[in-house]
Short mmCIF file of the C-alpha atoms (twelve columns), coordinates in Angstrom:
data_MODEL
# 
_entry.id   MODEL 
# 
loop_
_atom_site.group_PDB 
_atom_site.id 
_atom_site.type_symbol 
_atom_site.label_atom_id 
_atom_site.label_alt_id 
_atom_site.label_comp_id 
_atom_site.label_asym_id 
_atom_site.label_seq_id 
_atom_site.Cartn_x 
_atom_site.Cartn_y 
_atom_site.Cartn_z 
_atom_site.pdbx_PDB_model_num 
ATOM 1   C CA . MET A 1   34.526 13.261  16.044 1 
ATOM 2   C CA . GLU A 2   31.094 13.348  14.447 1 
ATOM 3   C CA . ARG A 3   28.719 10.474  15.172 1 
ATOM 4   C CA . GLN A 4   28.105 8.132   12.226 1 
ATOM 5   C CA . ARG A 5   24.582 8.500   10.820 1 
ATOM 6   C CA . HIS A 6   22.274 5.563   11.469 1 
ATOM 7   C CA . ILE A 7   19.863 4.655   8.652  1 
ATOM 8   C CA . LEU A 8   16.989 2.195   9.086  1 
ATOM 9   C CA . VAL A 9   15.633 0.263   6.102  1 
ATOM 10  C CA . PRO A 10  12.460 -1.734  6.835  1 
ATOM 11  C CA . MET A 11  12.450 -4.760  4.538  1 
ATOM 12  C CA . ASP A 12  9.900  -7.209  3.278  1 
ATOM 13  C CA . ASP A 13  9.934  -9.422  0.217  1 
ATOM 14  C CA . SER A 14  8.917  -6.720  -2.280 1 
ATOM 15  C CA . GLU A 15  10.580 -4.884  -5.121 1 
ATOM 16  C CA . PRO A 16  10.021 -1.445  -3.511 1 
ATOM 17  C CA . ALA A 17  11.793 -2.658  -0.354 1 
ATOM 18  C CA . ARG A 18  14.779 -3.877  -2.353 1 
ATOM 19  C CA . ALA A 19  14.821 -0.553  -4.230 1 
ATOM 20  C CA . ALA A 20  14.772 1.261   -0.877 1 
ATOM 21  C CA . LEU A 21  17.833 -0.671  0.281  1 
ATOM 22  C CA . GLU A 22  19.644 0.185   -2.960 1 
ATOM 23  C CA . GLN A 23  18.685 3.852   -2.517 1 
ATOM 24  C CA . ALA A 24  19.868 3.906   1.094  1 
ATOM 25  C CA . LEU A 25  23.207 2.406   0.098  1 
ATOM 26  C CA . ASP A 26  23.596 4.998   -2.661 1 
ATOM 27  C CA . LEU A 27  22.483 8.013   -0.598 1 
ATOM 28  C CA . PHE A 28  24.290 7.117   2.622  1 
ATOM 29  C CA . PRO A 29  27.445 5.166   1.680  1 
ATOM 30  C CA . ASP A 30  29.256 5.991   4.935  1 
ATOM 31  C CA . ALA A 31  26.322 5.518   7.288  1 
ATOM 32  C CA . ARG A 32  25.570 2.654   9.619  1 
ATOM 33  C CA . LEU A 33  22.656 0.781   7.985  1 
ATOM 34  C CA . THR A 34  20.227 -1.489  9.755  1 
ATOM 35  C CA . VAL A 35  17.799 -3.580  7.734  1 
ATOM 36  C CA . CYS A 36  14.811 -4.669  9.786  1 
ATOM 37  C CA . HIS A 37  11.909 -6.967  9.122  1 
ATOM 38  C CA . ALA A 38  8.778  -6.424  11.189 1 
ATOM 39  C CA . VAL A 39  6.752  -9.564  11.819 1 
ATOM 40  C CA . ASP A 40  3.179  -8.524  12.480 1 
ATOM 41  C CA . ASP A 41  2.186  -10.436 15.616 1 
ATOM 42  C CA . LEU A 42  -1.484 -9.534  15.105 1 
ATOM 43  C CA . ALA A 43  -1.548 -10.941 11.562 1 
ATOM 44  C CA . ALA A 44  0.355  -14.025 12.749 1 
ATOM 45  C CA . SER A 45  -2.203 -14.668 15.480 1 
ATOM 46  C CA . TYR A 46  -5.050 -14.517 12.933 1 
ATOM 47  C CA . SER A 47  -3.243 -16.982 10.687 1 
ATOM 48  C CA . GLY A 48  -2.696 -19.379 13.583 1 
ATOM 49  C CA . SER A 49  1.083  -18.920 13.606 1 
ATOM 50  C CA . PRO A 50  2.633  -18.968 17.089 1 
ATOM 51  C CA . THR A 51  4.279  -15.610 17.768 1 
ATOM 52  C CA . ALA A 52  6.812  -17.184 20.131 1 
ATOM 53  C CA . ASP A 53  8.650  -18.561 17.085 1 
ATOM 54  C CA . VAL A 54  8.652  -15.260 15.233 1 
ATOM 55  C CA . GLY A 55  12.270 -15.538 14.064 1 
ATOM 56  C CA . LYS A 56  11.594 -18.934 12.524 1 
ATOM 57  C CA . ASP A 57  8.759  -17.496 10.406 1 
ATOM 58  C CA . VAL A 58  11.038 -15.106 8.488  1 
ATOM 59  C CA . ASN A 59  11.737 -16.215 4.935  1 
ATOM 60  C CA . PRO A 60  15.519 -16.873 4.776  1 
ATOM 61  C CA . ASP A 61  15.536 -15.590 1.183  1 
ATOM 62  C CA . LEU A 62  14.710 -12.140 2.559  1 
ATOM 63  C CA . PHE A 63  18.070 -11.686 4.251  1 
ATOM 64  C CA . GLU A 64  19.874 -13.532 1.422  1 
ATOM 65  C CA . ALA A 65  18.566 -10.811 -0.912 1 
ATOM 66  C CA . VAL A 66  19.881 -8.207  1.546  1 
ATOM 67  C CA . ALA A 67  23.295 -9.895  1.536  1 
ATOM 68  C CA . THR A 68  23.368 -9.972  -2.272 1 
ATOM 69  C CA . ILE A 69  22.459 -6.282  -2.562 1 
ATOM 70  C CA . THR A 70  24.966 -5.165  0.073  1 
ATOM 71  C CA . ALA A 71  27.739 -7.322  -1.410 1 
ATOM 72  C CA . ALA A 72  27.268 -5.509  -4.727 1 
ATOM 73  C CA . HIS A 73  27.919 -2.280  -2.810 1 
ATOM 74  C CA . ASP A 74  30.859 -3.834  -0.955 1 
ATOM 75  C CA . THR A 75  29.365 -3.059  2.439  1 
ATOM 76  C CA . ASP A 76  27.851 -4.781  5.432  1 
ATOM 77  C CA . VAL A 77  24.614 -3.957  7.196  1 
ATOM 78  C CA . GLU A 78  23.103 -4.982  10.483 1 
ATOM 79  C CA . THR A 79  19.841 -6.933  10.446 1 
ATOM 80  C CA . ALA A 80  17.034 -7.128  12.969 1 
ATOM 81  C CA . VAL A 81  13.773 -9.050  13.174 1 
ATOM 82  C CA . LEU A 82  11.150 -7.067  15.062 1 
ATOM 83  C CA . GLU A 83  7.907  -8.427  16.480 1 
ATOM 84  C CA . GLY A 84  4.742  -6.367  16.663 1 
ATOM 85  C CA . THR A 85  2.601  -4.209  14.477 1 
ATOM 86  C CA . PRO A 86  4.937  -2.900  11.771 1 
ATOM 87  C CA . ILE A 87  4.410  0.847   12.192 1 
ATOM 88  C CA . GLU A 88  4.893  0.750   15.965 1 
ATOM 89  C CA . THR A 89  7.881  -1.574  15.857 1 
ATOM 90  C CA . ILE A 90  9.647  0.394   13.121 1 
ATOM 91  C CA . LEU A 91  9.095  3.697   14.938 1 
ATOM 92  C CA . GLY A 92  10.039 2.158   18.300 1 
ATOM 93  C CA . TYR A 93  13.239 0.701   16.895 1 
ATOM 94  C CA . ALA A 94  14.117 4.048   15.305 1 
ATOM 95  C CA . GLU A 95  13.651 5.883   18.598 1 
ATOM 96  C CA . GLU A 96  15.420 3.315   20.792 1 
ATOM 97  C CA . ASN A 97  18.411 3.007   18.451 1 
ATOM 98  C CA . ALA A 98  19.080 6.666   17.584 1 
ATOM 99  C CA . VAL A 99  18.112 6.260   13.928 1 
ATOM 100 C CA . ASP A 100 18.676 9.445   11.917 1 
ATOM 101 C CA . HIS A 101 16.713 8.560   8.774  1 
ATOM 102 C CA . ILE A 102 14.338 5.846   7.565  1 
ATOM 103 C CA . VAL A 103 14.366 4.689   3.931  1 
ATOM 104 C CA . MET A 104 11.559 2.335   2.944  1 
ATOM 105 C CA . GLY A 105 9.619  1.002   0.012  1 
ATOM 106 C CA . SER A 106 6.321  2.588   -0.939 1 
ATOM 107 C CA . GLU A 107 4.357  -0.607  -0.499 1 
ATOM 108 C CA . GLY A 108 4.840  -4.187  0.478  1 
ATOM 109 C CA . ARG A 109 1.359  -5.447  1.095  1 
ATOM 110 C CA . ALA A 110 -1.224 -6.097  -1.554 1 
ATOM 111 C CA . GLY A 111 -4.932 -6.741  -1.852 1 
ATOM 112 C CA . VAL A 112 -7.270 -7.001  1.115  1 
ATOM 113 C CA . SER A 113 -4.440 -7.093  3.662  1 
ATOM 114 C CA . ARG A 114 -3.253 -3.648  2.562  1 
ATOM 115 C CA . MET A 115 -6.772 -2.188  2.656  1 
ATOM 116 C CA . LEU A 116 -7.406 -3.490  6.172  1 
ATOM 117 C CA . LEU A 117 -4.052 -2.586  7.678  1 
ATOM 118 C CA . GLY A 118 -3.419 0.645   5.777  1 
ATOM 119 C CA . SER A 119 -0.141 1.735   4.312  1 
ATOM 120 C CA . ILE A 120 2.820  1.043   6.566  1 
ATOM 121 C CA . ALA A 121 5.000  3.491   4.659  1 
ATOM 122 C CA . GLU A 122 2.411  6.242   5.049  1 
ATOM 123 C CA . GLY A 123 1.974  5.514   8.761  1 
ATOM 124 C CA . VAL A 124 5.717  5.606   9.389  1 
ATOM 125 C CA . ALA A 125 6.153  8.802   7.362  1 
ATOM 126 C CA . ARG A 126 3.340  10.587  9.201  1 
ATOM 127 C CA . ARG A 127 4.487  9.641   12.695 1 
ATOM 128 C CA . ALA A 128 8.284  9.456   12.519 1 
ATOM 129 C CA . ASP A 129 10.411 11.964  14.410 1 
ATOM 130 C CA . VAL A 130 13.149 11.610  11.769 1 
ATOM 131 C CA . PRO A 131 13.124 12.142  7.997  1 
ATOM 132 C CA . VAL A 132 11.576 9.315   5.974  1 
ATOM 133 C CA . THR A 133 12.368 8.641   2.333  1 
ATOM 134 C CA . ILE A 134 9.775  6.521   0.552  1 
ATOM 135 C CA . VAL A 135 11.036 4.753   -2.567 1 
ATOM 136 C CA . PRO A 136 8.517  3.629   -5.220 1 
# 
Protein backbone atom coordinates (compact mmCIF):
# COMPACT_ATOMS: atom_id res chain seq x y z
CA MET A 1 0.00 0.00 0.00
CA GLU A 2 1.32 3.41 -0.97
CA ARG A 3 1.94 5.94 1.79
CA GLN A 4 -0.53 8.85 1.87
CA ARG A 5 1.10 12.12 0.79
CA HIS A 6 1.60 14.67 3.56
CA ILE A 7 1.06 18.32 2.62
CA LEU A 8 2.02 21.22 4.89
CA VAL A 9 0.21 24.56 4.63
CA PRO A 10 1.77 27.35 6.72
CA MET A 11 -1.02 29.73 7.73
CA ASP A 12 -1.27 33.27 8.96
CA ASP A 13 -4.17 35.69 8.85
CA SER A 14 -3.72 36.74 5.21
CA GLU A 15 -5.63 36.26 1.99
CA PRO A 16 -2.68 34.52 0.25
CA ALA A 17 -2.52 31.99 3.10
CA ARG A 18 -6.23 31.23 2.80
CA ALA A 19 -5.81 30.91 -0.98
CA ALA A 20 -2.92 28.49 -0.38
CA LEU A 21 -5.13 26.30 1.79
CA GLU A 22 -7.83 26.29 -0.89
CA GLN A 23 -5.22 25.39 -3.51
CA ALA A 24 -3.81 22.57 -1.38
CA LEU A 25 -7.28 21.13 -0.86
CA ASP A 26 -7.95 21.29 -4.60
CA LEU A 27 -4.58 19.90 -5.72
CA PHE A 28 -4.25 17.18 -3.09
CA PRO A 29 -7.78 16.02 -2.17
CA ASP A 30 -6.63 12.62 -0.88
CA ALA A 31 -3.54 13.80 0.98
CA ARG A 32 -3.02 14.25 4.68
CA LEU A 33 -2.98 18.04 5.23
CA THR A 34 -1.42 19.82 8.16
CA VAL A 35 -2.04 23.53 8.63
CA CYS A 36 0.61 25.14 10.80
CA HIS A 37 1.02 28.58 12.28
CA ALA A 38 4.54 29.67 13.16
CA VAL A 39 4.75 32.08 16.08
CA ASP A 40 7.96 34.05 15.72
CA ASP A 41 9.57 33.89 19.16
CA LEU A 42 12.07 36.61 18.21
CA ALA A 43 9.34 39.05 17.17
CA ALA A 44 7.36 38.17 20.30
CA SER A 45 10.34 38.93 22.52
CA TYR A 46 10.74 42.37 20.91
CA SER A 47 7.07 43.12 21.47
CA GLY A 48 7.31 42.10 25.12
CA SER A 49 5.08 39.04 24.70
CA PRO A 50 6.13 36.05 26.82
CA THR A 51 7.05 33.16 24.54
CA ALA A 52 6.07 30.60 27.18
CA ASP A 53 2.41 31.33 26.38
CA VAL A 54 2.86 31.03 22.64
CA GLY A 55 -0.31 29.00 22.08
CA LYS A 56 -2.39 31.62 23.85
CA ASP A 57 -1.14 34.34 21.48
CA VAL A 58 -2.63 32.70 18.37
CA ASN A 59 -5.73 34.45 17.08
CA PRO A 60 -8.59 31.91 17.43
CA ASP A 61 -10.14 33.29 14.23
CA LEU A 62 -7.15 31.88 12.34
CA PHE A 63 -8.11 28.26 12.95
CA GLU A 64 -11.84 29.08 12.66
CA ALA A 65 -11.10 30.26 9.11
CA VAL A 66 -9.26 26.97 8.51
CA ALA A 67 -12.28 25.03 9.78
CA THR A 68 -14.63 27.00 7.52
CA ILE A 69 -12.48 26.43 4.43
CA THR A 70 -12.01 22.71 5.10
CA ALA A 71 -15.71 22.21 5.86
CA ALA A 72 -16.53 23.61 2.41
CA HIS A 73 -14.28 20.87 1.00
CA ASP A 74 -15.82 18.26 3.31
CA THR A 75 -12.46 17.32 4.79
CA ASP A 76 -10.50 17.56 8.00
CA VAL A 77 -6.96 18.78 8.48
CA GLU A 78 -4.50 18.60 11.32
CA THR A 79 -3.33 21.84 12.91
CA ALA A 80 -0.09 22.73 14.65
CA VAL A 81 1.24 25.84 16.36
CA LEU A 82 5.01 26.08 15.98
CA GLU A 83 7.32 28.32 17.99
CA GLY A 84 10.45 29.84 16.52
CA THR A 85 11.56 31.79 13.52
CA PRO A 86 9.05 30.93 10.79
CA ILE A 87 11.41 29.67 8.08
CA GLU A 88 13.30 27.36 10.44
CA THR A 89 10.20 26.04 12.17
CA ILE A 90 8.35 25.38 8.91
CA LEU A 91 11.35 23.58 7.40
CA GLY A 92 12.01 21.69 10.65
CA TYR A 93 8.41 20.55 10.89
CA ALA A 94 8.47 19.43 7.25
CA GLU A 95 11.60 17.36 7.80
CA GLU A 96 10.55 15.85 11.14
CA ASN A 97 7.06 14.92 9.91
CA ALA A 98 7.84 13.46 6.46
CA VAL A 99 6.10 16.27 4.58
CA ASP A 100 6.03 15.68 0.82
CA HIS A 101 5.02 19.16 -0.35
CA ILE A 102 4.56 22.64 1.11
CA VAL A 103 1.83 24.96 -0.18
CA MET A 104 1.95 28.52 1.15
CA GLY A 105 0.84 32.04 0.46
CA SER A 106 3.16 34.44 -1.32
CA GLU A 107 3.19 36.93 1.52
CA GLY A 108 1.77 37.42 4.95
CA ARG A 109 3.80 40.23 6.39
CA ALA A 110 3.60 43.83 5.35
CA GLY A 111 5.52 47.05 5.75
CA VAL A 112 8.69 47.37 7.80
CA SER A 113 8.32 43.92 9.37
CA ARG A 114 8.52 42.27 5.94
CA MET A 115 11.55 44.34 4.91
CA LEU A 116 13.45 43.48 8.09
CA LEU A 117 12.59 39.79 8.22
CA GLY A 118 12.57 39.07 4.49
CA SER A 119 10.08 36.93 2.67
CA ILE A 120 9.18 33.76 4.54
CA ALA A 121 7.78 32.16 1.39
CA GLU A 122 10.99 32.87 -0.50
CA GLY A 123 13.15 31.53 2.34
CA VAL A 124 11.13 28.32 2.58
CA ALA A 125 11.15 27.83 -1.20
CA ARG A 126 14.91 28.32 -1.45
CA ARG A 127 15.81 25.98 1.40
CA ALA A 128 13.15 23.25 1.37
CA ASP A 129 14.08 19.68 0.49
CA VAL A 130 10.56 19.12 -0.88
CA PRO A 131 8.58 20.92 -3.60
CA VAL A 132 7.04 24.24 -2.55
CA THR A 133 4.04 25.81 -4.25
CA ILE A 134 3.66 29.52 -3.60
CA VAL A 135 0.15 30.88 -4.11
CA PRO A 136 -0.33 34.62 -4.79
